[in-house]
Backbone atoms as SQL, in Angstrom:
CREATE TABLE atoms (id INTEGER PRIMARY KEY, chain TEXT, resi INTEGER, resn TEXT, atom TEXT, x REAL, y REAL, z REAL);
INSERT INTO atoms VALUES
  (1, 'A', 1, 'MET', 'N', -11.331, 19.164, -8.688),
  (2, 'A', 1, 'MET', 'CA', -12.127, 17.955, -8.964),
  (3, 'A', 1, 'MET', 'C', -11.569, 16.795, -8.128),
  (4, 'A', 2, 'PRO', 'N', -12.423, 15.922, -7.652),
  (5, 'A', 2, 'PRO', 'CA', -12.002, 14.861, -6.791),
  (6, 'A', 2, 'PRO', 'C', -11.538, 13.595, -7.504),
  (7, 'A', 3, 'TYR', 'N', -11.343, 13.643, -8.808),
  (8, 'A', 3, 'TYR', 'CA', -11.057, 12.407, -9.603),
  (9, 'A', 3, 'TYR', 'C', -9.805, 11.663, -9.150),
  (10, 'A', 4, 'PRO', 'N', -8.662, 12.350, -8.843),
  (11, 'A', 4, 'PRO', 'CA', -7.499, 11.613, -8.376),
  (12, 'A', 4, 'PRO', 'C', -7.755, 10.846, -7.086),
  (13, 'A', 5, 'ALA', 'N', -8.495, 11.474, -6.168),
  (14, 'A', 5, 'ALA', 'CA', -8.803, 10.784, -4.905),
  (15, 'A', 5, 'ALA', 'C', -9.717, 9.594, -5.115),
  (16, 'A', 6, 'ILE', 'N', -10.736, 9.756, -5.950),
  (17, 'A', 6, 'ILE', 'CA', -11.655, 8.653, -6.217),
  (18, 'A', 6, 'ILE', 'C', -10.944, 7.492, -6.923),
  (19, 'A', 7, 'ASN', 'N', -10.087, 7.837, -7.874),
  (20, 'A', 7, 'ASN', 'CA', -9.294, 6.826, -8.562),
  (21, 'A', 7, 'ASN', 'C', -8.405, 6.078, -7.600),
  (22, 'A', 8, 'SER', 'N', -7.711, 6.751, -6.706),
  (23, 'A', 8, 'SER', 'CA', -6.861, 6.141, -5.738),
  (24, 'A', 8, 'SER', 'C', -7.621, 5.249, -4.794),
  (25, 'A', 9, 'LEU', 'N', -8.818, 5.641, -4.374),
  (26, 'A', 9, 'LEU', 'CA', -9.663, 4.820, -3.499),
  (27, 'A', 9, 'LEU', 'C', -10.105, 3.557, -4.258),
  (28, 'A', 10, 'ASN', 'N', -10.402, 3.638, -5.540),
  (29, 'A', 10, 'ASN', 'CA', -10.767, 2.462, -6.326),
  (30, 'A', 10, 'ASN', 'C', -9.604, 1.496, -6.437),
  (31, 'A', 11, 'VAL', 'N', -8.372, 1.999, -6.642),
  (32, 'A', 11, 'VAL', 'CA', -7.202, 1.143, -6.722),
  (33, 'A', 11, 'VAL', 'C', -6.934, 0.422, -5.379),
  (34, 'A', 12, 'LEU', 'N', -7.130, 1.194, -4.322),
  (35, 'A', 12, 'LEU', 'CA', -6.895, 0.605, -2.952),
  (36, 'A', 12, 'LEU', 'C', -7.912, -0.495, -2.697),
  (37, 'A', 13, 'THR', 'N', -9.192, -0.267, -2.912),
  (38, 'A', 13, 'THR', 'CA', -10.204, -1.238, -2.578),
  (39, 'A', 13, 'THR', 'C', -10.155, -2.449, -3.519),
  (40, 'A', 14, 'ASP', 'N', -9.736, -2.271, -4.759),
  (41, 'A', 14, 'ASP', 'CA', -9.563, -3.364, -5.672),
  (42, 'A', 14, 'ASP', 'C', -8.464, -4.303, -5.244),
  (43, 'A', 15, 'ASN', 'N', -7.383, -3.754, -4.744),
  (44, 'A', 15, 'ASN', 'CA', -6.237, -4.551, -4.320),
  (45, 'A', 15, 'ASN', 'C', -6.382, -5.137, -2.974),
  (46, 'A', 16, 'LEU', 'N', -7.057, -4.487, -2.055),
  (47, 'A', 16, 'LEU', 'CA', -7.219, -5.018, -0.710),
  (48, 'A', 16, 'LEU', 'C', -8.370, -5.980, -0.561),
  (49, 'A', 17, 'LYS', 'N', -9.409, -5.813, -1.373),
  (50, 'A', 17, 'LYS', 'CA', -10.635, -6.633, -1.325),
  (51, 'A', 17, 'LYS', 'C', -11.185, -6.674, 0.106),
  (52, 'A', 18, 'ASP', 'N', -11.229, -7.843, 0.751),
  (53, 'A', 18, 'ASP', 'CA', -11.691, -7.966, 2.103),
  (54, 'A', 18, 'ASP', 'C', -10.549, -8.076, 3.098),
  (55, 'A', 19, 'GLY', 'N', -9.458, -7.406, 2.813),
  (56, 'A', 19, 'GLY', 'CA', -8.250, -7.513, 3.654),
  (57, 'A', 19, 'GLY', 'C', -8.511, -7.180, 5.136),
  (58, 'A', 20, 'LYS', 'N', -7.819, -7.908, 5.978),
  (59, 'A', 20, 'LYS', 'CA', -7.952, -7.677, 7.425),
  (60, 'A', 20, 'LYS', 'C', -6.651, -7.033, 7.882),
  (61, 'A', 21, 'LEU', 'N', -6.796, -5.996, 8.674),
  (62, 'A', 21, 'LEU', 'CA', -5.634, -5.248, 9.182),
  (63, 'A', 21, 'LEU', 'C', -4.765, -6.101, 10.057),
  (64, 'A', 22, 'LEU', 'N', -3.474, -6.182, 9.703),
  (65, 'A', 22, 'LEU', 'CA', -2.479, -6.903, 10.550),
  (66, 'A', 22, 'LEU', 'C', -1.736, -5.991, 11.469),
  (67, 'A', 23, 'GLY', 'N', -1.477, -4.760, 11.033),
  (68, 'A', 23, 'GLY', 'CA', -0.713, -3.856, 11.893),
  (69, 'A', 23, 'GLY', 'C', -0.225, -2.682, 11.105),
  (70, 'A', 24, 'ARG', 'N', 0.475, -1.786, 11.825),
  (71, 'A', 24, 'ARG', 'CA', 0.944, -0.551, 11.311),
  (72, 'A', 24, 'ARG', 'C', 2.427, -0.671, 11.063),
  (73, 'A', 25, 'ILE', 'N', 2.954, 0.034, 10.054),
  (74, 'A', 25, 'ILE', 'CA', 4.385, 0.106, 9.791),
  (75, 'A', 25, 'ILE', 'C', 4.951, 1.186, 10.661),
  (76, 'A', 26, 'ASN', 'N', 5.965, 0.913, 11.419),
  (77, 'A', 26, 'ASN', 'CA', 6.559, 1.870, 12.334),
  (78, 'A', 26, 'ASN', 'C', 7.996, 2.083, 12.002),
  (79, 'A', 27, 'GLY', 'N', 8.548, 3.209, 12.397),
  (80, 'A', 27, 'GLY', 'CA', 9.974, 3.399, 12.352),
  (81, 'A', 27, 'GLY', 'C', 10.551, 3.990, 11.116),
  (82, 'A', 28, 'VAL', 'N', 9.737, 4.447, 10.163),
  (83, 'A', 28, 'VAL', 'CA', 10.244, 5.069, 8.943),
  (84, 'A', 28, 'VAL', 'C', 9.753, 6.503, 8.946),
  (85, 'A', 29, 'ALA', 'N', 10.708, 7.435, 9.008),
  (86, 'A', 29, 'ALA', 'CA', 10.380, 8.869, 9.136),
  (87, 'A', 29, 'ALA', 'C', 9.523, 9.347, 7.948),
  (88, 'A', 30, 'ASP', 'N', 8.543, 10.191, 8.226),
  (89, 'A', 30, 'ASP', 'CA', 7.686, 10.785, 7.200),
  (90, 'A', 30, 'ASP', 'C', 6.911, 9.746, 6.383),
  (91, 'A', 31, 'THR', 'N', 6.701, 8.597, 6.953),
  (92, 'A', 31, 'THR', 'CA', 6.027, 7.519, 6.179),
  (93, 'A', 31, 'THR', 'C', 4.902, 6.907, 7.034),
  (94, 'A', 32, 'GLU', 'N', 3.771, 6.691, 6.411),
  (95, 'A', 32, 'GLU', 'CA', 2.644, 5.990, 7.033),
  (96, 'A', 32, 'GLU', 'C', 2.451, 4.693, 6.297),
  (97, 'A', 33, 'GLY', 'N', 1.988, 3.687, 6.975),
  (98, 'A', 33, 'GLY', 'CA', 1.664, 2.456, 6.289),
  (99, 'A', 33, 'GLY', 'C', 1.034, 1.407, 7.131),
  (100, 'A', 34, 'TYR', 'N', 0.365, 0.454, 6.511),
  (101, 'A', 34, 'TYR', 'CA', -0.339, -0.617, 7.189),
  (102, 'A', 34, 'TYR', 'C', -0.191, -1.932, 6.401),
  (103, 'A', 35, 'PHE', 'N', -0.179, -3.049, 7.107),
  (104, 'A', 35, 'PHE', 'CA', -0.162, -4.359, 6.511),
  (105, 'A', 35, 'PHE', 'C', -1.527, -4.999, 6.600),
  (106, 'A', 36, 'PHE', 'N', -1.912, -5.718, 5.567),
  (107, 'A', 36, 'PHE', 'CA', -3.242, -6.364, 5.492),
  (108, 'A', 36, 'PHE', 'C', -3.077, -7.829, 5.068),
  (109, 'A', 37, 'ASP', 'N', -3.906, -8.713, 5.604),
  (110, 'A', 37, 'ASP', 'CA', -4.037, -10.094, 5.142),
  (111, 'A', 37, 'ASP', 'C', -5.210, -10.090, 4.183),
  (112, 'A', 38, 'CYS', 'N', -4.936, -10.345, 2.900),
  (113, 'A', 38, 'CYS', 'CA', -5.959, -10.315, 1.840),
  (114, 'A', 38, 'CYS', 'C', -6.360, -11.727, 1.402),
  (115, 'A', 39, 'GLY', 'N', -6.066, -12.729, 2.189),
  (116, 'A', 39, 'GLY', 'CA', -6.433, -14.089, 1.838),
  (117, 'A', 39, 'GLY', 'C', -5.360, -14.778, 1.057),
  (118, 'A', 40, 'GLU', 'N', -5.350, -14.565, -0.285),
  (119, 'A', 40, 'GLU', 'CA', -4.349, -15.191, -1.120),
  (120, 'A', 40, 'GLU', 'C', -2.973, -14.532, -1.072),
  (121, 'A', 41, 'TYR', 'N', -2.918, -13.344, -0.512),
  (122, 'A', 41, 'TYR', 'CA', -1.678, -12.577, -0.416),
  (123, 'A', 41, 'TYR', 'C', -1.778, -11.585, 0.707),
  (124, 'A', 42, 'ASP', 'N', -0.573, -11.080, 1.149),
  (125, 'A', 42, 'ASP', 'CA', -0.549, -9.995, 2.112),
  (126, 'A', 42, 'ASP', 'C', -0.296, -8.707, 1.348),
  (127, 'A', 43, 'ALA', 'N', -0.754, -7.601, 1.866),
  (128, 'A', 43, 'ALA', 'CA', -0.581, -6.312, 1.167),
  (129, 'A', 43, 'ALA', 'C', -0.115, -5.292, 2.167),
  (130, 'A', 44, 'ALA', 'N', 0.700, -4.370, 1.678),
  (131, 'A', 44, 'ALA', 'CA', 1.127, -3.200, 2.458),
  (132, 'A', 44, 'ALA', 'C', 0.687, -1.967, 1.713),
  (133, 'A', 45, 'VAL', 'N', 0.090, -1.026, 2.391),
  (134, 'A', 45, 'VAL', 'CA', -0.296, 0.260, 1.861),
  (135, 'A', 45, 'VAL', 'C', 0.614, 1.278, 2.516),
  (136, 'A', 46, 'ILE', 'N', 1.436, 1.928, 1.701),
  (137, 'A', 46, 'ILE', 'CA', 2.511, 2.804, 2.235),
  (138, 'A', 46, 'ILE', 'C', 2.450, 4.131, 1.488),
  (139, 'A', 47, 'TRP', 'N', 2.580, 5.219, 2.223),
  (140, 'A', 47, 'TRP', 'CA', 2.712, 6.550, 1.575),
  (141, 'A', 47, 'TRP', 'C', 3.622, 7.390, 2.413),
  (142, 'A', 48, 'THR', 'N', 4.218, 8.360, 1.743),
  (143, 'A', 48, 'THR', 'CA', 5.157, 9.276, 2.396),
  (144, 'A', 48, 'THR', 'C', 4.589, 10.683, 2.291),
  (145, 'A', 49, 'THR', 'N', 4.954, 11.499, 3.304),
  (146, 'A', 49, 'THR', 'CA', 4.499, 12.882, 3.333),
  (147, 'A', 49, 'THR', 'C', 5.632, 13.813, 2.919),
  (148, 'A', 50, 'ASN', 'N', 6.746, 13.265, 2.510),
  (149, 'A', 50, 'ASN', 'CA', 7.944, 14.089, 2.218),
  (150, 'A', 50, 'ASN', 'C', 8.710, 13.525, 1.023),
  (151, 'A', 51, 'GLY', 'N', 8.190, 13.694, -0.198),
  (152, 'A', 51, 'GLY', 'CA', 8.936, 13.261, -1.357),
  (153, 'A', 51, 'GLY', 'C', 8.878, 11.738, -1.532),
  (154, 'A', 52, 'SER', 'N', 9.871, 11.199, -2.221),
  (155, 'A', 52, 'SER', 'CA', 9.893, 9.725, -2.460),
  (156, 'A', 52, 'SER', 'C', 10.842, 9.062, -1.487),
  (157, 'A', 53, 'LYS', 'N', 10.606, 7.788, -1.270),
  (158, 'A', 53, 'LYS', 'CA', 11.409, 7.000, -0.310),
  (159, 'A', 53, 'LYS', 'C', 11.803, 5.696, -0.990),
  (160, 'A', 54, 'ASN', 'N', 12.906, 5.133, -0.543),
  (161, 'A', 54, 'ASN', 'CA', 13.274, 3.772, -0.905),
  (162, 'A', 54, 'ASN', 'C', 13.025, 2.904, 0.344),
  (163, 'A', 55, 'LEU', 'N', 12.287, 1.833, 0.142),
  (164, 'A', 55, 'LEU', 'CA', 11.991, 0.896, 1.195),
  (165, 'A', 55, 'LEU', 'C', 12.519, -0.444, 0.832),
  (166, 'A', 56, 'GLN', 'N', 13.072, -1.150, 1.822),
  (167, 'A', 56, 'GLN', 'CA', 13.514, -2.498, 1.613),
  (168, 'A', 56, 'GLN', 'C', 12.426, -3.432, 2.162),
  (169, 'A', 57, 'LEU', 'N', 12.001, -4.359, 1.303),
  (170, 'A', 57, 'LEU', 'CA', 10.969, -5.324, 1.730),
  (171, 'A', 57, 'LEU', 'C', 11.698, -6.627, 1.789),
  (172, 'A', 58, 'HIS', 'N', 11.731, -7.220, 2.980),
  (173, 'A', 58, 'HIS', 'CA', 12.386, -8.513, 3.179),
  (174, 'A', 58, 'HIS', 'C', 11.289, -9.557, 3.024),
  (175, 'A', 59, 'THR', 'N', 11.219, -10.173, 1.853),
  (176, 'A', 59, 'THR', 'CA', 10.222, -11.184, 1.534),
  (177, 'A', 59, 'THR', 'C', 10.838, -12.309, 0.736),
  (178, 'A', 60, 'ASP', 'N', 10.235, -13.485, 0.846),
  (179, 'A', 60, 'ASP', 'CA', 10.690, -14.635, 0.083),
  (180, 'A', 60, 'ASP', 'C', 9.730, -14.983, -1.007),
  (181, 'A', 61, 'GLY', 'N', 8.775, -14.099, -1.252),
  (182, 'A', 61, 'GLY', 'CA', 7.766, -14.363, -2.288),
  (183, 'A', 61, 'GLY', 'C', 7.805, -13.292, -3.374),
  (184, 'A', 62, 'ASN', 'N', 6.821, -13.346, -4.232),
  (185, 'A', 62, 'ASN', 'CA', 6.689, -12.343, -5.270),
  (186, 'A', 62, 'ASN', 'C', 6.163, -11.015, -4.713),
  (187, 'A', 63, 'VAL', 'N', 6.597, -9.918, -5.254),
  (188, 'A', 63, 'VAL', 'CA', 6.117, -8.617, -4.847),
  (189, 'A', 63, 'VAL', 'C', 5.580, -7.880, -6.034),
  (190, 'A', 64, 'SER', 'N', 4.403, -7.349, -5.928),
  (191, 'A', 64, 'SER', 'CA', 3.814, -6.498, -6.935),
  (192, 'A', 64, 'SER', 'C', 3.665, -5.077, -6.323),
  (193, 'A', 65, 'ILE', 'N', 4.008, -4.068, -7.106),
  (194, 'A', 65, 'ILE', 'CA', 3.870, -2.722, -6.626),
  (195, 'A', 65, 'ILE', 'C', 2.817, -2.036, -7.489),
  (196, 'A', 66, 'VAL', 'N', 1.810, -1.439, -6.860),
  (197, 'A', 66, 'VAL', 'CA', 0.758, -0.731, -7.549),
  (198, 'A', 66, 'VAL', 'C', 0.798, 0.709, -7.060),
  (199, 'A', 67, 'GLU', 'N', 1.029, 1.661, -7.965),
  (200, 'A', 67, 'GLU', 'CA', 1.081, 3.060, -7.617),
  (201, 'A', 67, 'GLU', 'C', -0.306, 3.607, -7.347),
  (202, 'A', 68, 'LEU', 'N', -0.354, 4.777, -6.777),
  (203, 'A', 68, 'LEU', 'CA', -1.558, 5.439, -6.378),
  (204, 'A', 68, 'LEU', 'C', -2.597, 5.532, -7.479),
  (205, 'A', 69, 'VAL', 'N', -2.106, 5.690, -8.682),
  (206, 'A', 69, 'VAL', 'CA', -3.020, 5.815, -9.846),
  (207, 'A', 69, 'VAL', 'C', -3.319, 4.476, -10.543),
  (208, 'A', 70, 'GLY', 'N', -2.802, 3.362, -9.991),
  (209, 'A', 70, 'GLY', 'CA', -3.146, 2.078, -10.538),
  (210, 'A', 70, 'GLY', 'C', -2.091, 1.446, -11.424),
  (211, 'A', 71, 'ASN', 'N', -0.989, 2.137, -11.720),
  (212, 'A', 71, 'ASN', 'CA', 0.107, 1.575, -12.549),
  (213, 'A', 71, 'ASN', 'C', 0.784, 0.482, -11.739),
  (214, 'A', 72, 'SER', 'N', 1.089, -0.638, -12.411),
  (215, 'A', 72, 'SER', 'CA', 1.813, -1.753, -11.804),
  (216, 'A', 72, 'SER', 'C', 3.288, -1.725, -12.171);
């Protein structure tokens, strides 16, 4: 059944809204990701193809993490 994929797409579009692509995340093995300008905030969409990863985000603002299934 496609429900996990549909749910993930809904979470993505709800958080990005009309986000404009700023660029791709490079240099992290087995990881894909992109940065978006969403108006009131910037967003990063990141996923790994090889288990879980720890990423350091160098930011001076608030950070919210939303998992694939919508958990914050």
